[in-house]
N, C-alpha and C positions, 0 to 999 in steps of 0.2 A: 265188602270192599267198595261196592257202587256207592253206598251211602258215604263212605270215608272220602271217596274221590269228589263227591258232591261238595262236602266241607271245605276241602282244599280250594276248589274252584270259586266257592263263595268268598274265602278269604282273600284270594288272589285278586278278585274283582274289587272288594273293598279296600285293599291295600293300594291297589292301582289308582283308585279314586282319590285316596289321601295324598298319594304321591303327586298328582296333577295339582292339587291344591298347595302343597307344600313347595313345589317347583315355581307355581305363579306367585306365591309370597316371596320367595327367594329374589325373583326378577324384579318384583316390586320394590323391594328394599334396596336392591342393588341401584336402581334408578334414583330412589329417593337420597341414598347415601351421597350420591355425586353432586346433587343439588345442595345438600347440607354441607359439603365440604366447601363448596364455592362461596356459601354464606359465611362460614367460619373464616375462610381466607379473606373475605372482604370487610369483616367486622373487626378482626383482631388488630389491624394497624391503627384503626381509631382509637379503640380502647387503650392501646398502649401509649399513643401519643398524648391522649388525654390525661393517663396517669403522669406521663412526664410533666405535663404542663401544670398539673396539681402539685406534684413535687416541687417544680421551680418556684411556684407561688409561696409554698410553705417554707422552703430553704431561704427565699429572699425577702421574707418579712418575719416580724415577731408576733404575728396574730396569733391569739389562742383560739382554735376552731375546732369543733368535734371531728371534722374531717382529717386532721393532722395531730391533734393533741392527745396524749396518752393520759388516762385518768390516774389519779394518784393511788386509788384503790378501787380498781374495778370490781364491781360485785353482781353485774348482770350482763349477760351477752345474748344476742339473738343469733340463732343458727337457720340458715335458710338451706333446705334439702331439695334437691332436683331429682326427681324419679320419672317413670313414664306412666302414660295412661292405659297402655295396652301391655299384655304379655307376649308370650312366644319369641322372647329375646334371650333365652337362656338365663343366666345368673345376673343379668344387667342390673335390675332394680335391687335384687338381694345384696349385691355387692356395694352397691352405693348407700343403702340403707345401712349395712354393717360399718361402713366408714363414718356415717353420721353418728352411729351410736358410740362408736370410739371417740370421735371429737367431743360428744356431750359428756362422756366420763371424763375426759381429760379437762375440760372447761369445769366441771363439777369438782374435780379433785383440786382444782386451783381456788375453790371457794366462790365459785361464780354460779348464779342461777341462770338457767337456760330457757329462753323463750323460742319454741320451735315453730318454723314456718316451712310448709310443705307445698311443692309443686308435683302434680301427677296423682293419678288415682291409686297407683300401687302403694305409694308412700302413705296417702291417706288411709288406706284399707289397713295397712300393716299397723300404723299407730293407733287407729280407731279400734281395730280388734283387740289390742292389747290395753285400751283405755289409757293411753299416754295423752298428756295434755298438749293440745295443739293450738297455737294462738291464732294462725290464719292459714288457709289453703286455698289452692287455685288448681283446677282441673280443666282439661278439654283442649289443650292446644300443643301439648308437649311434642308431637311428631312434626309440627310446622309452626314454630313460635315466630312472633313478630315482635317489632320495637314496642308496639302499643301494648303487647302481653308484660314485656319487661317493665314498662313504665307503670302498669297496674300493680306489678309485684313490689316495685320499688317504693311506691308512695307510703304504704304503712311502716316500711323498714326505715325510711328516712325520719318519718315522724317520731318513730321510737328512739332513734339516735339523737334527734334535736330534743327530746323531753328529758328532765331530770330524773333520776332512776326513782325517786320518791313518789313520782307521778306515773310510774310504768314504763319508764325510758329504759335504754340499755346503754352500756359504755362501749361495747364492741359489737361488731357484725361480722359474722363469718359464713361462708358459703360452702356448700358440699355438693359436688356433681362430679359426672364422669368426663374425663378429659380424652378427646379424640386425637390418639397418637398416629394410628394407622388403621387400614382396614382390618388387621389382625390383632392390634392392640388398644384397648380402651382402659384408662385407669381412673379409678376413683380418687379424687384429690379434695383436700380441704384448704381453703384460702381465708385469711383474714382481710376483708374489705375495708373496714374502719375499725380504729384509726389507720390511715395509711402509714405504712412503715417507710420512713424516709430512707434508711439506710438499704433497705432491700431495692427501693427505686434507683438510688445511685449506683448501686452494683449492676442492676440489669442495664443502665444506661453505659456504663463503663465497659460492660461485658461486649456490648454491641459496637464499641469503639466510635461512638457518636459524640460529637461536641454539644453539650447542652446549650439551646440558644438563649438569648437574653430576653427577658420580658419587662415590659413596663406595665404597672398596674393602674387602672383607671376605672372607677374614681379611687378605690382603695383595695388593698390586698384582702380584707375581710369580706368586703361585697362581692370580690371576684371569687372568693372561695364559697361564698353563699350561693353564687350563680352555678359553679362547676360542681358543687355536691350532688345534686340530683343527676347532672349529665353523668358524672363519673361513676355513680351507683347503677343508673339505668344501662350505660354501656357495659359494664362488667357483667351484670346480670344477663343482659341480652347476649354477650358472647357465651356465657356458661350456658345459657338455654340452647344456643346454636350446637355448641360442643356436645351437649348431652343428647340432642336429636341426632346427630351425626353418628355418635357411639351407639345409641338405641338402633339405628337402622343397620349399622354394620353388624351389631351383636344379633339381630333378627336375620339378617342375610347368612351368617354364620350357623344360627341354629336351625334354619330352614334347609340349608344345604345338608347339615348333617342328617335331618330328618328325611331328606329326599334319598340320600345315599343309604340310610338304613332301610328304607321301603324297599329300595332296589334289591338289597341283599336278602331281605325276608321274601321278596317276591321269587328270587332265584332259588332260595332254600324250599320254598312251597312248591315252585314248579317241578324241582327234583322229586319231592315226595308225592306230588300227584302223578308224575310219570312213573314211579315205581309202583303206585297203586294201581294205576292203569295196566302196567305190564302184569301184575299179579293178577288182575281181573281176566286178562288174555289168556295167561298160563293157566288158570283154573277152568276156563271156558273149554281150552284144548283138551286139557285133561279129561274133563266131563264128556267131551265128544269122543275121544279115544276109548275111554272106559266104556261108553254106551256102545261103541261099534264093536269092540271086543266082546261085550256081552251078547249082542246080536249074532255074532259070528259062533260063539259058542253055543248058543240056543239052536241055531241052524244045524250046527255039526251034530248036536244031541238028537234032533228029530230025524236026521237021515239015518 
């Protein structure tokens, strides 16, 4: 029994050390998610207003531009997938990868060839292990993305949109990321960034009960769209990166809290087992002492 008690004590000590780590990670994730929420709240109005401005330019002119013009027969699409660089976040990366695979299947079923772009080591590792083709990837900044990171990602995508499909360009640009709804809810979503849907933009404006402002284009609508194209793509990607970062931190906090709670339950269970083993040791020792005393008493009575 003594050996069993030592095993229980070692396991309790080991789990207690793990519990301290998961508790610390939970607190760190909780502090980071608050900062990420603030960044999302700060970037969303800019991205929304820029989208409205692009919609106003497109509806107020007859300019044919890749930002707003649907291809007659789209044959190629770019898909940007945003995952995480780190694990310990439950099913965060697995869920968004699953959403990306579903989006890829849907685009392929429409007869479109899909070029995949990936952000985050988890997505890169997943696609690399399965030997799926990846056009370009970026890693190392998913926990705390900046606008410079968004510009770095947007560059190749904008270039692909502006090229002809015969030269390796794409007709559409889609993005898959995890939308931050609340601390308890993070939802993988897929959006088409380009070409911009004018009907959807008009519906969103009407839903907010906002009167669309009047714009004057100078020097021309086409040049305005050329200038807005990179800003629009960059702002949308930046907002998606921030949403994904906030979702990842919330998922990490939830996963670490679950791990901490499980560690506490396991420690309680092992403590009960250790107490039972200790009680068994004490009972056995008492029995041995009583038995030895009884044997001595019987031996003394026999000698008399």
